[in-house]
All heavy atoms as TSV, in Angstrom:
chain	resi	resn	atom	element	x	y	z
A	1	MET	N	N	242.690	-55.121	150.510
A	1	MET	CA	C	242.337	-55.350	149.118
A	1	MET	C	C	243.484	-55.997	148.340
A	1	MET	O	O	243.248	-56.656	147.356
A	1	MET	CB	C	241.945	-54.033	148.452
A	1	MET	CG	C	240.629	-53.464	148.951
A	1	MET	SD	S	239.291	-54.635	148.777
A	1	MET	CE	C	238.716	-54.256	147.163
A	2	ARG	N	N	244.695	-55.803	148.765
A	2	ARG	CA	C	245.827	-56.393	148.056
A	2	ARG	C	C	245.873	-57.905	148.223
A	2	ARG	O	O	246.405	-58.614	147.381
A	2	ARG	CB	C	247.136	-55.813	148.577
A	2	ARG	CG	C	247.338	-54.381	148.246
A	2	ARG	CD	C	248.657	-53.921	148.785
A	2	ARG	NE	N	248.792	-52.485	148.687
A	2	ARG	CZ	C	249.820	-51.816	149.120
A	2	ARG	NH1	N	250.818	-52.459	149.702
A	2	ARG	NH2	N	249.874	-50.523	148.990
A	3	ILE	N	N	245.333	-58.387	149.313
A	3	ILE	CA	C	245.427	-59.810	149.603
A	3	ILE	C	C	244.323	-60.609	148.876
A	3	ILE	O	O	244.443	-61.824	148.702
A	3	ILE	CB	C	245.373	-60.048	151.124
A	3	ILE	CG1	C	245.896	-61.425	151.447
A	3	ILE	CG2	C	243.972	-59.874	151.666
A	3	ILE	CD1	C	246.216	-61.629	152.892
A	4	LEU	N	N	243.280	-59.962	148.448
A	4	LEU	CA	C	242.162	-60.652	147.803
A	4	LEU	C	C	242.590	-61.449	146.564
A	4	LEU	O	O	242.217	-62.629	146.446
A	4	LEU	CB	C	241.049	-59.662	147.459
A	4	LEU	CG	C	239.750	-60.273	146.951
A	4	LEU	CD1	C	239.156	-61.208	147.982
A	4	LEU	CD2	C	238.767	-59.173	146.604
A	5	PRO	N	N	243.362	-60.912	145.617
A	5	PRO	CA	C	243.794	-61.731	144.468
A	5	PRO	C	C	244.650	-62.929	144.882
A	5	PRO	O	O	244.551	-64.005	144.291
A	5	PRO	CB	C	244.607	-60.760	143.608
A	5	PRO	CG	C	244.164	-59.403	144.012
A	5	PRO	CD	C	243.756	-59.515	145.451
A	6	LEU	N	N	245.458	-62.765	145.922
A	6	LEU	CA	C	246.273	-63.880	146.401
A	6	LEU	C	C	245.405	-64.983	146.998
A	6	LEU	O	O	245.661	-66.167	146.789
A	6	LEU	CB	C	247.290	-63.394	147.428
A	6	LEU	CG	C	248.377	-62.469	146.906
A	6	LEU	CD1	C	249.225	-61.950	148.053
A	6	LEU	CD2	C	249.232	-63.197	145.888
A	7	LEU	N	N	244.388	-64.598	147.737
A	7	LEU	CA	C	243.488	-65.589	148.311
A	7	LEU	C	C	242.715	-66.340	147.227
A	7	LEU	O	O	242.520	-67.554	147.326
A	7	LEU	CB	C	242.516	-64.923	149.284
A	7	LEU	CG	C	243.108	-64.463	150.605
A	7	LEU	CD1	C	242.065	-63.727	151.423
A	7	LEU	CD2	C	243.666	-65.639	151.381
A	8	CYS	N	N	242.294	-65.630	146.199
A	8	CYS	CA	C	241.596	-66.283	145.088
A	8	CYS	C	C	242.507	-67.272	144.368
A	8	CYS	O	O	242.097	-68.386	144.041
A	8	CYS	CB	C	241.071	-65.237	144.105
A	8	CYS	SG	S	239.703	-64.284	144.763
A	9	ALA	N	N	243.748	-66.890	144.136
A	9	ALA	CA	C	244.698	-67.785	143.470
A	9	ALA	C	C	244.969	-69.013	144.331
A	9	ALA	O	O	245.028	-70.138	143.831
A	9	ALA	CB	C	245.996	-67.038	143.175
A	10	LEU	N	N	245.113	-68.824	145.617
A	10	LEU	CA	C	245.346	-69.943	146.529
A	10	LEU	C	C	244.152	-70.886	146.554
A	10	LEU	O	O	244.311	-72.110	146.536
A	10	LEU	CB	C	245.641	-69.417	147.931
A	10	LEU	CG	C	245.940	-70.462	148.993
A	10	LEU	CD1	C	247.199	-71.240	148.635
A	10	LEU	CD2	C	246.096	-69.800	150.347
A	11	LEU	N	N	242.963	-70.347	146.560
A	11	LEU	CA	C	241.754	-71.170	146.541
A	11	LEU	C	C	241.670	-71.997	145.263
A	11	LEU	O	O	241.350	-73.193	145.299
A	11	LEU	CB	C	240.518	-70.281	146.687
A	11	LEU	CG	C	239.178	-71.007	146.685
A	11	LEU	CD1	C	239.077	-71.934	147.885
A	11	LEU	CD2	C	238.047	-70.019	146.663
A	12	LEU	N	N	241.977	-71.407	144.137
A	12	LEU	CA	C	241.947	-72.143	142.871
A	12	LEU	C	C	242.987	-73.262	142.847
A	12	LEU	O	O	242.715	-74.365	142.363
A	12	LEU	CB	C	242.169	-71.191	141.700
A	12	LEU	CG	C	240.997	-70.276	141.361
A	12	LEU	CD1	C	241.394	-69.292	140.275
A	12	LEU	CD2	C	239.801	-71.086	140.923
A	13	LEU	N	N	244.181	-73.009	143.375
A	13	LEU	CA	C	245.207	-74.045	143.435
A	13	LEU	C	C	244.777	-75.200	144.326
A	13	LEU	O	O	245.001	-76.367	144.009
A	13	LEU	CB	C	246.522	-73.459	143.943
A	13	LEU	CG	C	247.311	-72.626	142.954
A	13	LEU	CD1	C	248.506	-71.976	143.642
A	13	LEU	CD2	C	247.779	-73.487	141.796
A	14	MET	N	N	244.133	-74.898	145.433
A	14	MET	CA	C	243.668	-75.944	146.340
A	14	MET	C	C	242.584	-76.789	145.682
A	14	MET	O	O	242.574	-78.012	145.820
A	14	MET	CB	C	243.157	-75.327	147.639
A	14	MET	CG	C	244.269	-74.792	148.509
A	14	MET	SD	S	243.732	-73.881	149.978
A	14	MET	CE	C	242.404	-74.829	150.598
A	15	LEU	N	N	241.683	-76.161	144.963
A	15	LEU	CA	C	240.614	-76.905	144.287
A	15	LEU	C	C	241.165	-77.799	143.188
A	15	LEU	O	O	240.722	-78.937	143.023
A	15	LEU	CB	C	239.575	-75.940	143.719
A	15	LEU	CG	C	238.708	-75.227	144.743
A	15	LEU	CD1	C	237.811	-74.205	144.053
A	15	LEU	CD2	C	237.887	-76.216	145.542
A	16	ARG	N	N	242.131	-77.310	142.432
A	16	ARG	CA	C	242.734	-78.122	141.370
A	16	ARG	C	C	243.484	-79.307	141.949
A	16	ARG	O	O	243.440	-80.412	141.423
A	16	ARG	CB	C	243.681	-77.285	140.519
A	16	ARG	CG	C	242.956	-76.300	139.629
A	16	ARG	CD	C	243.905	-75.537	138.778
A	16	ARG	NE	N	244.586	-76.429	137.850
A	16	ARG	CZ	C	245.605	-76.072	137.102
A	16	ARG	NH1	N	246.056	-74.846	137.168
A	16	ARG	NH2	N	246.164	-76.922	136.286
A	17	GLY	N	N	244.171	-79.127	143.063
A	17	GLY	CA	C	244.901	-80.204	143.712
A	17	GLY	C	C	243.977	-81.253	144.286
A	17	GLY	O	O	244.238	-82.448	144.202
A	18	ALA	N	N	242.863	-80.832	144.860
A	18	ALA	CA	C	241.911	-81.778	145.440
A	18	ALA	C	C	241.243	-82.614	144.357
A	18	ALA	O	O	240.936	-83.783	144.562
A	18	ALA	CB	C	240.862	-81.022	146.251
A	19	ALA	N	N	241.018	-82.042	143.208
A	19	ALA	CA	C	240.364	-82.779	142.126
A	19	ALA	C	C	241.256	-83.900	141.600
A	19	ALA	O	O	240.766	-84.946	141.197
A	19	ALA	CB	C	240.003	-81.827	140.988
A	20	GLY	N	N	242.556	-83.730	141.636
A	20	GLY	CA	C	243.460	-84.743	141.121
A	20	GLY	C	C	243.716	-85.893	142.074
A	20	GLY	O	O	244.275	-86.906	141.692
A	21	LYS	N	N	243.294	-85.794	143.311
A	21	LYS	CA	C	243.588	-86.818	144.302
A	21	LYS	C	C	242.531	-87.917	144.363
A	21	LYS	O	O	242.710	-88.886	145.073
A	21	LYS	CB	C	243.728	-86.182	145.682
A	21	LYS	CG	C	244.966	-85.329	145.813
A	21	LYS	CD	C	245.112	-84.805	147.204
A	21	LYS	CE	C	246.363	-83.948	147.292
A	21	LYS	NZ	N	246.552	-83.403	148.616
A	22	THR	N	N	241.434	-87.774	143.654
A	22	THR	CA	C	240.376	-88.769	143.748
A	22	THR	C	C	240.064	-89.330	142.368
A	22	THR	O	O	239.096	-88.933	141.724
A	22	THR	CB	C	239.093	-88.154	144.342
A	22	THR	OG1	O	238.725	-87.028	143.548
A	22	THR	CG2	C	239.298	-87.715	145.770
A	23	PRO	N	N	240.875	-90.253	141.867
A	23	PRO	CA	C	240.574	-90.836	140.567
A	23	PRO	C	C	239.326	-91.696	140.652
A	23	PRO	O	O	239.080	-92.358	141.652
A	23	PRO	CB	C	241.805	-91.690	140.254
A	23	PRO	CG	C	242.408	-91.971	141.571
A	23	PRO	CD	C	242.069	-90.804	142.462
A	24	SER	N	N	238.505	-91.659	139.622
A	24	SER	CA	C	237.286	-92.443	139.636
A	24	SER	C	C	237.605	-93.907	139.389
A	24	SER	O	O	238.463	-94.251	138.586
A	24	SER	CB	C	236.321	-91.930	138.563
A	24	SER	OG	O	236.913	-92.061	137.299
A	25	LEU	N	N	236.909	-94.754	140.105
A	25	LEU	CA	C	237.115	-96.187	139.963
A	25	LEU	C	C	236.342	-96.685	138.754
A	25	LEU	O	O	235.179	-96.342	138.565
A	25	LEU	CB	C	236.654	-96.925	141.217
A	25	LEU	CG	C	237.473	-96.698	142.468
A	25	LEU	CD1	C	236.854	-97.452	143.627
A	25	LEU	CD2	C	238.893	-97.139	142.265
A	26	GLY	N	N	236.985	-97.485	137.963
A	26	GLY	CA	C	236.322	-98.097	136.833
A	26	GLY	C	C	235.884	-99.502	137.190
A	26	GLY	O	O	235.749	-99.845	138.359
A	27	SER	N	N	235.691	-100.305	136.203
A	27	SER	CA	C	235.332	-101.697	136.412
A	27	SER	C	C	236.187	-102.549	135.486
A	27	SER	O	O	236.760	-102.048	134.522
A	27	SER	CB	C	233.848	-101.907	136.111
A	27	SER	OG	O	233.603	-101.751	134.735
A	28	PRO	N	N	236.275	-103.847	135.758
A	28	PRO	CA	C	237.027	-104.710	134.852
A	28	PRO	C	C	236.493	-104.663	133.417
A	28	PRO	O	O	237.263	-104.741	132.464
A	28	PRO	CB	C	236.854	-106.097	135.473
A	28	PRO	CG	C	236.650	-105.827	136.926
A	28	PRO	CD	C	235.864	-104.551	136.965
A	29	GLN	N	N	235.188	-104.483	133.269
A	29	GLN	CA	C	234.602	-104.391	131.930
A	29	GLN	C	C	235.071	-103.134	131.211
A	29	GLN	O	O	235.368	-103.168	130.019
A	29	GLN	CB	C	233.068	-104.419	132.006
A	29	GLN	CG	C	232.512	-105.737	132.462
A	29	GLN	CD	C	232.523	-105.901	133.986
A	29	GLN	OE1	O	232.685	-104.928	134.722
A	29	GLN	NE2	N	232.395	-107.125	134.460
A	30	ASP	N	N	235.151	-102.021	131.929
A	30	ASP	CA	C	235.657	-100.779	131.331
A	30	ASP	C	C	237.106	-100.946	130.899
A	30	ASP	O	O	237.508	-100.474	129.836
A	30	ASP	CB	C	235.567	-99.615	132.319
A	30	ASP	CG	C	234.143	-99.195	132.617
A	30	ASP	OD1	O	233.263	-99.432	131.770
A	30	ASP	OD2	O	233.923	-98.632	133.704
A	31	CYS	N	N	237.876	-101.627	131.727
A	31	CYS	CA	C	239.288	-101.844	131.418
A	31	CYS	C	C	239.433	-102.706	130.159
A	31	CYS	O	O	240.249	-102.402	129.282
A	31	CYS	CB	C	239.975	-102.512	132.606
A	31	CYS	SG	S	241.742	-102.734	132.408
A	32	GLU	N	N	238.639	-103.757	130.051
A	32	GLU	CA	C	238.702	-104.621	128.870
A	32	GLU	C	C	238.286	-103.868	127.615
A	32	GLU	O	O	238.848	-104.079	126.544
A	32	GLU	CB	C	237.827	-105.853	129.079
A	32	GLU	CG	C	238.423	-106.823	130.078
A	32	GLU	CD	C	237.526	-108.018	130.331
A	32	GLU	OE1	O	236.591	-108.259	129.537
A	32	GLU	OE2	O	237.770	-108.723	131.325
A	33	ARG	N	N	237.309	-102.974	127.738
A	33	ARG	CA	C	236.889	-102.168	126.582
A	33	ARG	C	C	238.017	-101.265	126.106
A	33	ARG	O	O	238.098	-100.932	124.927
A	33	ARG	CB	C	235.676	-101.319	126.942
A	33	ARG	CG	C	234.388	-102.022	126.664
A	33	ARG	CD	C	233.202	-101.104	126.832
A	33	ARG	NE	N	232.381	-101.704	127.869
A	33	ARG	CZ	C	232.017	-101.140	129.005
A	33	ARG	NH1	N	232.365	-99.900	129.270
A	33	ARG	NH2	N	231.290	-101.770	129.881
A	34	ARG	N	N	238.884	-100.864	127.018
A	34	ARG	CA	C	240.025	-100.012	126.662
A	34	ARG	C	C	241.193	-100.834	126.139
A	34	ARG	O	O	242.246	-100.286	125.836
A	34	ARG	CB	C	240.471	-99.221	127.886
A	34	ARG	CG	C	239.416	-98.268	128.388
A	34	ARG	CD	C	239.827	-97.670	129.696
A	34	ARG	NE	N	240.650	-96.496	129.467
A	34	ARG	CZ	C	241.065	-95.691	130.409
A	34	ARG	NH1	N	240.761	-95.932	131.659
A	34	ARG	NH2	N	241.802	-94.656	130.120
A	35	GLY	N	N	241.027	-102.155	126.070
A	35	GLY	CA	C	242.102	-103.010	125.574
A	35	GLY	C	C	243.103	-103.387	126.645
A	35	GLY	O	O	244.229	-103.750	126.344
A	36	GLY	N	N	242.700	-103.322	127.908
A	36	GLY	CA	C	243.612	-103.600	128.996
A	36	GLY	C	C	243.188	-104.801	129.816
A	36	GLY	O	O	242.267	-105.534	129.472
A	37	PHE	N	N	243.872	-104.980	130.942
A	37	PHE	CA	C	243.565	-106.048	131.888
A	37	PHE	C	C	243.821	-105.522	133.295
A	37	PHE	O	O	244.591	-104.589	133.490
A	37	PHE	CB	C	244.430	-107.291	131.620
A	37	PHE	CG	C	245.902	-107.040	131.733
A	37	PHE	CD1	C	246.569	-107.274	132.922
A	37	PHE	CD2	C	246.626	-106.561	130.648
A	37	PHE	CE1	C	247.931	-107.035	133.032
A	37	PHE	CE2	C	247.980	-106.327	130.748
A	37	PHE	CZ	C	248.640	-106.559	131.948
A	38	CYS	N	N	243.167	-106.121	134.281
A	38	CYS	CA	C	243.329	-105.702	135.667
A	38	CYS	C	C	244.490	-106.448	136.303
A	38	CYS	O	O	244.649	-107.646	136.093
A	38	CYS	CB	C	242.053	-105.978	136.451
A	38	CYS	SG	S	240.654	-105.002	135.881
A	39	SER	N	N	245.303	-105.723	137.060
A	39	SER	CA	C	246.455	-106.314	137.722
A	39	SER	C	C	246.479	-105.848	139.175
A	39	SER	O	O	246.345	-104.657	139.456
A	39	SER	CB	C	247.742	-105.888	137.020
A	39	SER	OG	O	248.863	-106.404	137.690
A	40	HIS	N	N	246.638	-106.793	140.098
A	40	HIS	CA	C	246.669	-106.471	141.526
A	40	HIS	C	C	248.036	-105.900	141.910
A	40	HIS	O	O	249.062	-106.478	141.589
A	40	HIS	CB	C	246.387	-107.739	142.342
A	40	HIS	CG	C	246.224	-107.455	143.794
A	40	HIS	ND1	N	245.098	-106.876	144.316
A	40	HIS	CD2	C	247.057	-107.667	144.842
A	40	HIS	CE1	C	245.237	-106.747	145.605
A	40	HIS	NE2	N	246.427	-107.217	145.956
A	41	GLY	N	N	248.036	-104.768	142.568
A	41	GLY	CA	C	249.286	-104.166	143.047
A	41	GLY	C	C	249.910	-103.201	142.063
A	41	GLY	O	O	249.903	-102.009	142.282
A	42	SER	N	N	250.454	-103.706	140.961
A	42	SER	CA	C	251.070	-102.836	139.963
A	42	SER	C	C	251.059	-103.544	138.609
A	42	SER	O	O	250.790	-104.737	138.526
A	42	SER	CB	C	252.503	-102.481	140.355
A	42	SER	OG	O	253.295	-103.644	140.369
A	43	CYS	N	N	251.373	-102.802	137.586
A	43	CYS	CA	C	251.409	-103.376	136.238
A	43	CYS	C	C	252.781	-104.012	135.992
A	43	CYS	O	O	253.790	-103.543	136.518
A	43	CYS	CB	C	251.156	-102.287	135.195
A	43	CYS	SG	S	249.517	-101.553	135.322
A	44	PRO	N	N	252.843	-105.058	135.177
A	44	PRO	CA	C	254.141	-105.677	134.847
A	44	PRO	C	C	255.050	-104.699	134.095
A	44	PRO	O	O	254.589	-103.700	133.542
A	44	PRO	CB	C	253.754	-106.845	133.944
A	44	PRO	CG	C	252.314	-107.086	134.160
A	44	PRO	CD	C	251.726	-105.773	134.574
A	45	LEU	N	N	256.340	-105.003	134.067
A	45	LEU	CA	C	257.299	-104.162	133.358
A	45	LEU	C	C	256.940	-104.059	131.877
A	45	LEU	O	O	256.558	-105.055	131.261
A	45	LEU	CB	C	258.709	-104.735	133.489
A	45	LEU	CG	C	259.336	-104.640	134.877
A	45	LEU	CD1	C	260.675	-105.355	134.885
A	45	LEU	CD2	C	259.513	-103.194	135.284
A	46	GLY	N	N	257.047	-102.870	131.326
A	46	GLY	CA	C	256.757	-102.644	129.920
A	46	GLY	C	C	255.290	-102.417	129.623
A	46	GLY	O	O	254.911	-102.172	128.489
A	47	ILE	N	N	254.459	-102.494	130.653
A	47	ILE	CA	C	253.010	-102.298	130.503
A	47	ILE	C	C	252.641	-101.026	131.252
A	47	ILE	O	O	253.049	-100.825	132.389
A	47	ILE	CB	C	252.230	-103.504	131.078
A	47	ILE	CG1	C	252.697	-104.817	130.468
A	47	ILE	CG2	C	250.731	-103.319	130.920
A	47	ILE	CD1	C	252.382	-104.990	129.013
A	48	GLY	N	N	251.870	-100.169	130.618
A	48	GLY	CA	C	251.506	-98.900	131.239
A	48	GLY	C	C	250.186	-98.964	131.979
A	48	GLY	O	O	249.308	-99.752	131.650
A	49	ARG	N	N	250.047	-98.116	132.990
A	49	ARG	CA	C	248.809	-98.017	133.747
A	49	ARG	C	C	247.893	-97.015	133.051
A	49	ARG	O	O	248.282	-95.877	132.803
A	49	ARG	CB	C	249.124	-97.565	135.170
A	49	ARG	CG	C	247.937	-97.544	136.052
A	49	ARG	CD	C	248.234	-97.274	137.493
A	49	ARG	NE	N	249.529	-96.711	137.774
A	49	ARG	CZ	C	249.848	-96.119	138.907
A	49	ARG	NH1	N	248.964	-96.017	139.860
A	49	ARG	NH2	N	251.047	-95.630	139.090
A	50	VAL	N	N	246.659	-97.422	132.746
A	50	VAL	CA	C	245.739	-96.536	132.041
A	50	VAL	C	C	244.486	-96.219	132.848
A	50	VAL	O	O	243.627	-95.479	132.390
A	50	VAL	CB	C	245.337	-97.116	130.666
A	50	VAL	CG1	C	246.525	-97.169	129.742
A	50	VAL	CG2	C	244.694	-98.482	130.805
A	51	GLY	N	N	244.381	-96.779	134.051
A	51	GLY	CA	C	243.210	-96.509	134.868
A	51	GLY	C	C	243.174	-97.391	136.098
A	51	GLY	O	O	244.163	-98.018	136.468
A	52	LEU	N	N	242.006	-97.432	136.733
A	52	LEU	CA	C	241.800	-98.234	137.926
A	52	LEU	C	C	240.643	-99.195	137.705
A	52	LEU	O	O	239.625	-98.833	137.129
A	52	LEU	CB	C	241.471	-97.336	139.123
A	52	LEU	CG	C	242.558	-96.390	139.597
A	52	LEU	CD1	C	242.009	-95.460	140.666
A	52	LEU	CD2	C	243.727	-97.164	140.140
A	53	CYS	N	N	240.803	-100.420	138.188
A	53	CYS	CA	C	239.715	-101.402	138.172
A	53	CYS	C	C	238.986	-101.411	139.512
A	53	CYS	O	O	237.775	-101.569	139.557
A	53	CYS	CB	C	240.258	-102.795	137.884
A	53	CYS	SG	S	240.914	-102.980	136.220
A	54	SER	N	N	239.743	-101.270	140.596
A	54	SER	CA	C	239.191	-101.206	141.949
A	54	SER	C	C	240.195	-100.456	142.815
A	54	SER	O	O	241.176	-99.912	142.301
A	54	SER	CB	C	238.946	-102.615	142.491
A	54	SER	OG	O	240.167	-103.275	142.723
A	55	GLU	N	N	239.977	-100.458	144.116
A	55	GLU	CA	C	240.879	-99.723	145.001
A	55	GLU	C	C	242.295	-100.290	144.991
A	55	GLU	O	O	243.255	-99.573	145.235
A	55	GLU	CB	C	240.341	-99.745	146.429
A	55	GLU	CG	C	239.107	-98.890	146.609
A	55	GLU	CD	C	238.639	-98.875	148.052
A	55	GLU	OE1	O	239.418	-99.263	148.944
A	55	GLU	OE2	O	237.495	-98.481	148.272
A	56	HIS	N	N	242.442	-101.597	144.727
A	56	HIS	CA	C	243.753	-102.231	144.791
A	56	HIS	C	C	244.214	-102.803	143.457
A	56	HIS	O	O	245.250	-103.432	143.384
A	56	HIS	CB	C	243.745	-103.343	145.839
A	56	HIS	CG	C	243.363	-102.865	147.204
A	56	HIS	ND1	N	244.212	-102.108	147.987
A	56	HIS	CD2	C	242.219	-102.993	147.908
A	56	HIS	CE1	C	243.602	-101.810	149.125
A	56	HIS	NE2	N	242.393	-102.338	149.101
A	57	GLU	N	N	243.439	-102.602	142.401
A	57	GLU	CA	C	243.795	-103.139	141.087
A	57	GLU	C	C	243.901	-102.022	140.063
A	57	GLU	O	O	243.067	-101.126	140.023
A	57	GLU	CB	C	242.741	-104.147	140.611
A	57	GLU	CG	C	242.731	-105.433	141.373
A	57	GLU	CD	C	241.749	-106.413	140.767
A	57	GLU	OE1	O	240.642	-106.015	140.400
A	57	GLU	OE2	O	242.118	-107.583	140.667
A	58	PHE	N	N	244.942	-102.106	139.255
A	58	PHE	CA	C	245.152	-101.127	138.188
A	58	PHE	C	C	244.727	-101.718	136.856
A	58	PHE	O	O	244.841	-102.922	136.638
A	58	PHE	CB	C	246.634	-100.740	138.102
A	58	PHE	CG	C	247.120	-100.007	139.309
A	58	PHE	CD1	C	247.963	-100.621	140.214
A	58	PHE	CD2	C	246.745	-98.698	139.538
A	58	PHE	CE1	C	248.418	-99.956	141.332
A	58	PHE	CE2	C	247.190	-98.019	140.654
A	58	PHE	CZ	C	248.026	-98.652	141.560
A	59	CYS	N	N	244.284	-100.858	135.961
A	59	CYS	CA	C	244.012	-101.268	134.584
A	59	CYS	C	C	245.308	-101.047	133.810
A	59	CYS	O	O	245.824	-99.928	133.743
A	59	CYS	CB	C	242.883	-100.437	133.988
A	59	CYS	SG	S	242.488	-100.875	132.289
A	60	CYS	N	N	245.854	-102.121	133.261
A	60	CYS	CA	C	247.133	-102.071	132.562
A	60	CYS	C	C	246.914	-102.350	131.079
A	60	CYS	O	O	246.036	-103.119	130.710
A	60	CYS	CB	C	248.079	-103.122	133.132
A	60	CYS	SG	S	248.304	-102.998	134.913
A	61	ARG	N	N	247.746	-101.739	130.255
A	61	ARG	CA	C	247.650	-101.947	128.811
A	61	ARG	C	C	249.028	-101.778	128.200
A	61	ARG	O	O	249.813	-100.937	128.619
A	61	ARG	CB	C	246.683	-100.942	128.201
A	61	ARG	CG	C	246.477	-101.148	126.718
A	61	ARG	CD	C	245.473	-100.204	126.149
A	61	ARG	NE	N	246.039	-98.858	126.154
A	61	ARG	CZ	C	245.356	-97.763	125.901
A	61	ARG	NH1	N	244.085	-97.817	125.648
A	61	ARG	NH2	N	245.945	-96.603	125.903
A	62	SER	N	N	249.296	-102.578	127.183
A	62	SER	CA	C	250.559	-102.480	126.467
A	62	SER	C	C	250.676	-101.093	125.846
A	62	SER	O	O	249.702	-100.534	125.346
A	62	SER	CB	C	250.629	-103.552	125.383
A	62	SER	OG	O	251.757	-103.351	124.583
A	63	ARG	N	N	251.866	-100.541	125.860
A	63	ARG	CA	C	252.081	-99.203	125.295
A	63	ARG	C	C	251.911	-99.189	123.783
A	63	ARG	O	O	251.726	-98.149	123.188
A	63	ARG	CB	C	253.477	-98.707	125.653
A	63	ARG	CG	C	253.688	-98.594	127.128
A	63	ARG	CD	C	255.110	-98.180	127.428
A	63	ARG	NE	N	255.423	-98.402	128.816
A	63	ARG	CZ	C	255.295	-97.496	129.772
A	63	ARG	NH1	N	254.820	-96.305	129.467
A	63	ARG	NH2	N	255.610	-97.766	131.021
A	64	TRP	N	N	251.979	-100.356	123.151
A	64	TRP	CA	C	251.885	-100.417	121.703
A	64	TRP	C	C	250.500	-100.757	121.234
A	64	TRP	O	O	250.269	-101.011	120.061
A	64	TRP	CB	C	252.889	-101.457	121.161
A	64	TRP	CG	C	254.269	-101.047	121.518
A	64	TRP	CD1	C	255.023	-100.095	120.901
A	64	TRP	CD2	C	255.054	-101.527	122.595
A	64	TRP	NE1	N	256.232	-99.952	121.519
A	64	TRP	CE2	C	256.286	-100.843	122.563
A	64	TRP	CE3	C	254.861	-102.485	123.575
A	64	TRP	CZ2	C	257.281	-101.082	123.484
A	64	TRP	CZ3	C	255.855	-102.706	124.493
A	64	TRP	CH2	C	257.052	-102.011	124.431
A	65	TYR	N	N	249.523	-100.779	122.138
A	65	TYR	CA	C	248.140	-101.056	121.758
A	65	TYR	C	C	247.603	-99.861	120.970
A	65	TYR	O	O	247.782	-98.726	121.371
A	65	TYR	CB	C	247.288	-101.277	123.010
A	65	TYR	CG	C	245.883	-101.700	122.693
A	65	TYR	CD1	C	245.582	-103.010	122.409
A	65	TYR	CD2	C	244.841	-100.764	122.712
A	65	TYR	CE1	C	244.302	-103.403	122.127
A	65	TYR	CE2	C	243.554	-101.153	122.430
A	65	TYR	CZ	C	243.293	-102.467	122.136
A	65	TYR	OH	O	242.008	-102.849	121.855
A	66	PRO	N	N	246.938	-100.109	119.840
A	66	PRO	CA	C	246.461	-98.978	119.023
A	66	PRO	C	C	245.401	-98.133	119.669
A	66	PRO	O	O	244.686	-98.433	120.479
A	66	PRO	CB	C	245.904	-99.644	117.782
A	66	PRO	CG	C	245.820	-101.090	118.047
A	66	PRO	CD	C	246.644	-101.375	119.246
């Protein structure tokens, strides 16, 4: 009985970790609606990543965008 709370806590940690590993893919249209643009590989310097356009493209947006 002492191990039951530990197993429950471990299960919850595993579920939370698994949920963070699969970001949902957006589309270029979604990225443009957010005020961003799609960039292959990585975002340019000074530009932040705000999402995904596809498996290999990131949605990038200026940090100063309102």
